[in-house]
C-alpha positions in Angstrom: -4.6 -5.0 42.1 -7.8 -5.7 43.8 -10.0 -8.6 43.9 -13.7 -7.9 42.2 -16.6 -10.3 42.7 -19.9 -9.6 40.9 -23.4 -11.3 41.0 -26.5 -9.9 38.0 -30.2 -10.6 39.2 -31.9 -9.9 35.8 -35.6 -10.0 34.9 -36.9 -7.9 38.1 -40.4 -7.3 37.8 -39.6 -4.0 39.4 -39.3 -0.3 38.0 -35.6 0.2 37.7 -36.4 3.9 39.1 -37.6 2.1 42.6 -35.2 0.1 42.9 -32.9 2.9 42.1 -34.0 4.2 45.6 -32.4 1.4 47.6 -29.1 1.1 45.6 -28.6 4.5 46.5 -28.8 3.5 50.2 -26.0 0.9 50.4 -23.1 2.0 47.6 -19.8 2.1 49.1 -21.0 0.5 52.8 -19.5 -2.9 54.1 -21.5 -5.8 52.9 -22.8 -6.5 56.6 -23.8 -3.0 57.1 -25.3 -3.0 53.9 -27.6 -6.2 54.3 -28.1 -5.0 58.2 -29.5 -1.6 56.7 -31.9 -3.5 54.1 -33.2 -5.7 56.3 -35.4 -2.7 58.0 -35.6 -0.6 54.9 -39.6 -0.7 54.3 -39.0 -0.8 50.5 -40.2 -3.5 48.4 -37.0 -3.2 46.2 -35.0 -4.0 49.4 -35.6 -8.0 49.1 -34.5 -8.3 46.0 -31.2 -5.9 46.1 -30.3 -8.0 49.6 -30.3 -11.5 47.4 -28.3 -9.9 44.9 -25.2 -8.5 47.7 -25.7 -11.6 49.3 -25.2 -14.0 46.5 -22.2 -11.8 45.7 -20.7 -12.2 48.9 -21.3 -16.0 48.3 -19.3 -15.6 45.4 -16.5 -14.4 46.8 -16.8 -16.9 50.0 -16.9 -20.0 47.7 -15.0 -18.7 44.8 -12.3 -16.9 46.1 -12.1 -17.6 50.2 -12.8 -13.8 51.1 -14.8 -13.3 54.4 -17.7 -11.2 54.3 -15.8 -8.7 56.7 -13.2 -7.7 54.0 -15.9 -6.7 51.1 -17.8 -3.1 50.4 -20.1 -2.6 47.4 -17.9 -1.3 44.9 -20.4 -1.1 42.2 -24.4 -1.4 42.7 -26.3 -1.0 39.1 -29.6 -1.1 38.4 -30.5 -1.0 34.7 -33.5 -1.5 32.8 -34.1 -4.3 31.6 -37.5 -5.3 28.8 -40.9 -3.9 29.1 -43.8 -5.5 29.1 -46.3 -3.7 26.7 -49.7 -3.8 27.8 -52.7 -2.0 27.8 -56.6 -1.1 28.7 -58.8 0.7 26.5 -59.1 4.5 26.7 -62.4 6.7 25.9 -63.1 7.4 22.5 -61.7 3.7 21.5 -58.4 4.6 21.8 -55.6 1.9 23.4 -54.0 3.2 26.9 -49.8 1.8 27.1 -49.3 0.7 30.6 -45.4 -0.4 30.8 -44.5 -2.9 32.8 -41.1 -2.4 33.7 -38.2 -4.5 34.8 -34.9 -4.3 36.2 -31.7 -5.7 35.8 -29.1 -5.7 39.4 -25.6 -5.4 39.0 -23.4 -5.9 42.2 -19.7 -5.6 42.5 -17.9 -5.9 45.7 -14.3 -5.3 46.3 -11.5 -6.0 49.2 -10.7 -3.6 51.8 -7.6 -1.9 51.2 -5.9 -2.2 54.3 
């Protein structure tokens, strides 16, 4: 049975679509490789994703005594969080909605099989 470690960041004020572009880059990679890749990715979501991956690696090191060299990203998701519904006045007295989206980022790290 493989050891799995998880970390979740909730209510990130960013669209899930923008975060998924970054999570697709690092899915299945080693933790160190993913963090190095995210450091040079020119997307705002890269900083939030790298924080969650680093948190999961720290959880593995602190709670289970695993090294980040032995871990890879088994699962990474960017799910929709609650939307803040705002609006602007539109033409002819109408209301134009503005949906301010949020994201929940979930990272599951697993130990590499020898």
